[in-house]
N, C-alpha and C positions, 0 to 999 in steps of 0.2 A: 706155528701161529703165535704171535704176540697180540693179545687184545688188552688195552689198558683199561681201566676203570672207567677213565674219561679222556677224550683225546682233543685237547684245545688246540694243537695244531691242525688238525684235521678241519676244525671249524675255521681256524684263521686261512687256511688254503681256498676254502670253499668261497669266501668274500674277501680275498685278498686284496683286490684293488680298491674296494670300498673302505677297508680298513687303511691302508697305504696313503689312500687320499685324504682322510681323516686326520692321519698323524702328520702328514706332510702340511697340512693347512694350520696345524698348531705350531708345528715350528717355524713355518714362515712368518705366522703372525707374532710369535714369540711372547704371547700371553700365557703363562704356563700355570698362574693360580688366579682362580677367579674368572671373569669376563662373561662374556656373550656366549660360549661354548657349555659353561657350567649352568647358566640360566636356561639356555634352551633345552638342556637335556632335564632339568628339574621341571619344566614346563611340559616337555613330552611325556615324561614318565607320569606324572600327576594326571594328564590327561588321558594316557593310557589305562591307568587306574580309575578314572572318573573321581578323583579326589582334588581337594581345594589346594593342597601345598605338597611340595616335595622339597625336603632341604637336603643337598648331598653333604655327607660328612667322609671320614678318613674310612670306616669300615662298618660292618653290621653290627659289631661290638660297640662301637663307639655311638651307632644311633640307640642301641639299647640303653647305653649310660646316659646320654645326653637326653633322651626322650624322658625317662624316668625322673632325671634331675628337674626338668622342666614342669613335673607335676607338683613341686614343692613338698614332698613329703617329709615327715620328722625323723630323725635317727629312732631307730626301734620299731618303726612301723613293719608290718609284715606285707610281704608280696608273695603269691602263691604261684610257684613254677613247676612244670612238670619234671620228674625224676629222669626221665628219658629224652634228654636232649644233648647239645653241644654246650659245654660250660659255659660259654659266652652269656647263655640267657640267664643264666644264675649271676653271673659277674656284673650283668646290668643292675642287679639289686644290690647285691654286696658291696660294690663299688660307690654306691650312694649312701652307705653306713645304715641301709635296711637289712631286714633279717629275711631271706629266702625260706619259704616253708614249703617242702615238697610234696607232691601230690603223685599219686602211682599212675600208671600207664593203663589205659583201656586195651585188652590185647585184640580186640575186633579192629581197631582202625588205627593204633598207635598213639592215640590222641589222650586226653584227660579222663580219668576214671571219675566219672560223675559222683558215684558214692562218697569216694575218698575225698572228692573236692568239697562235699557238704560238711564233712567231717573237719576238715582243716580251715575253714571260716571262723575266725572269733573278731572279738570287738578290735582287735590291732590289724585286722586285714585291711588293706587299702588299695590294692590292686591284685588282679590275676593275669599272668602271662599265659596266653594260649599260644602254642607252637603248633603251626602247619607244617607238621614234620614230612619230611622225605618229598613234599610235594602236594600232599594231601590236606585239604581244609580240616580242621576239626568241627566239634559240635557246637558252632558260634550260638544259635538259638538256645539250647539248652543249657549253656554255661550264662548266658544271658539271663535266662529265667531264673537260674539258681540265685544269681546276684540281686535282680529283682524281689526274690522272695525273702531276703535277709533284711529289706527295709533301709540299708546302709548305702552310703556313697563308696562303692568300689569300682574303681576304674578297670576297665577292660583294656589289655594291651596285645597287640598281636606280634608274634615273632613271626615275620613272614620271610625269613633269609633263605628260605628253602623252595620257596612257592611262588615265584614269579609269574603271575598270569592264571594261577589257579582260580578255579571258579567255586563258590559257595551260593547255590539257590539263585543264579543269575547273575551275581556280582563278583568281581574279581576281589580276593582277599587283601586285606592290608586296608579296607574300607570301613569295618565295622567297629572300630575301637577309638579311644582317645588319640591313639597315634599307634603306627606299625613301624617295624624295623624292617629294613631289606640290606642284604649284603650282595656285594657286586664281585667278590672272590673269585678268581678266574675260572673255577670249575663250575660256577653256579650256572643255572639255565640262562640267566643274564649277567655275563661275567666280563669284569674288565681285564687288564692286562697289568693287575696290581691290585692293591688293596683298594676297597670303596664301600661307601654304604649311604643310605638315605633314610630319612625318616619322612614318613607320609602322616598327613593329619588333615582333617577338616576343621580344627580349631585354631583360630587366628592367633590366640594367646599362647597357644603351644608353639606354633610356628615361629612368632617373634622372639620367644624366649630361645628357642633353640638356635636361631640365627645369631643372635648374641654369645651365645655359649660357645659355639663352634669356633669364633672367631675372638678369642681374648676377652669376652665380655664388652667389646668396643661398639659404642653407638655411631661412631665415626673413628677416622683413623687418629690413634693416641688419644681418644677419650674413652675412658672405661668405667661404665656404670654398674659392672658386677665382674665376679670373678667367672672367668671361662678358660676354655683351653684352645689347642690349636689342631681342629679337626677338621679339615676341608677337604673335599673332592676336587682334585686337580683337573685343569682342563683339558690334559690328553686323555685321562679316563673318561671324562664326560663326553668327549668326541668320539671316543670308540663305542660306549656305552650307547650314545643316541643312535650310532651306525647299527648297532646289534638289534636294537629295540625294534626296527622295522622287520626283523626276522624271527623275533621271539615267536609269536603264535605258530608259524609255520615248524620251527624248531620244537615246539611243545607238543604239536600234533604228532610230528615223527615219533618223538618219546612215548605217546600214547598208544601208537601204532605196535613199536615194539613191544611195549608193555603187554597188550593184547597177545602177541605171537609166544611171548613167555609163558603167559597165563594158559593160553589155550592148550600149549603143549605139557606143562607140568600138571595141570588138571586132569587131563586126558591119560597119561602115563603115570605120574606119580603123586595122585591126588592125597596120599596118606600120609607120605615121608615129606612133601614139599607143599607149604601152605604158602599160598601166593597172596598179594596184598589184595584186600577187599576192594570192591567198587560199590559206590553209594549213590542212591538218586540224589541229584543236586548237588553233588561234590564232585567235581571233575579234577581230579589228581593231574598234575603235569610231570610226576614221575623225576623229580630231581634225582632221586634214587629209586632203584628198584630193588625192595627189600624182601626176600623170601625168610619163612622159618623152617628150618629143615633139621632132622635126626643127624646125628655124628658131624655136627658143623664143622668142627676143628679138622677133623681128616677130611671133609670135603674141601675146606679152603686150602688144606695142604696139595690135594690132588689137583685142583684146578691151577693152583701157582705152577705145579710141576708141568702142567699142559700148556702153560703160557698166558692163562686167563688171569686177568689181577680181580679179586673180590676184596671186600675189606668188611669190617664189621662197625656199625654205625648203631649204638656206641657198646664198646666192652664191659665198661663198668659205668653203673648208674651213678649219678651225682652225689648220693647220699653216702656211698661208699669211697668218693673221692677224698684223699687226704687233705685237700684243701679246704674240705668243708667237714673235718672232724669235728669242729668246735660246736657243730649244731647238736651233735649227740645222738644221731642215729646209727642203728645196727643193722646187721645181716638180718633179713626176715622182716623189715619194717615194711618194704615195698614187694610182695611175692610177686606181683605180675612183671614188674621191671626184672628182678632178679631173674625170675626164669626165662623171660624174653632174652635177657643178655647173652644166655649160653646158646640161643637158638638162630639167632638172626645173623643174615649175611646180605652184603649188597652185590649185585651183578652189574656187570657193566650195562651201561645205558646211556647213549647220546645220540643225536640226530644223525652223524656221518657213519653209525654202524652200519656194516654192510649185511645183505642177506647171508653171506657165506659166514661170516663172523656169528651171527644169531644163530645160524644151525649148528655151527661148532660148538658154542657155548651149551646148548640145549643138548645136544648128543653127548657132550663130554660129562654133564651131570646125570643123564641117564645111565652111561657106561659105570659112573662110580657106584650107584645104587643097584645096578645090575650084579656087579661083583660083590656086593653085601648080600644079596637075596639068596 
């Protein structure tokens, strides 16, 4: 049996006619950049999140870069970033000439360590990026309380690139901050058939600035009032995303059911060896990834690969130990929780089209691995 970490083809086949119709509509209309398809998706996604504005861009990375640029911060200002995240979160900061300041991970929920966060805030801190990692909302209220107690103007930014549809206390994530960034990379819960991203905000000023920045800084064709870039969500991807958006909640429910099966089996048979994702009141994960913490992680990964099960490590090297950020001067031992976790975490296959047979095979294969170790 071969089980991929994610199966985008299986998803396509499940809604093939809808997708084919959307693609044909774009080709027939021959409007490939901008146009009503992009506007309609932006409006649909904003409505889905109950936000005021959605601005489509080229990628989740660009959403972070342009959203932060729209804040108008000054070179050298500090932005706090979780050390356990994809590098794009930090690139959104450094690409704007700002200083990323890393904060350790909370091992209970893979979010921000609140004690470390309080230590990292300085007079230069202008923003905090909260990452809803793996599809799990982070501790938004607690982080906001910390910001409020400083008495300073510190922007909260949400990196929601892995959490389309995740819930925090009755509201979808991406709506609690000055702006949020979403990625529509093909493997995401809401994925395009290429790169794509969006900035979501309730702030009219941010929305206006981002719309200028994403298209050469022009107020109208060939009239440029500011320096911008070329970062647009194209019509084909917008049409595909709008089609898929209608299925997103059902797909997320399927992910949650699969996660429940995994957790039930692992906690029943392997509670000490396999630590499963925590479940929190008021925080409904959409399980973009199902990440366990395990003993003998590297050996288990090798065993799963041999058995035809694709698993992956998200992420094997914390950001403070990446060569790209050597200049910040961090060392081994500076973020003990993240460094320990990086040696334990493993992402198992999870996607709506995963069959009962495949789920049972994954669970049984992991049980067999640890049976041979006992």
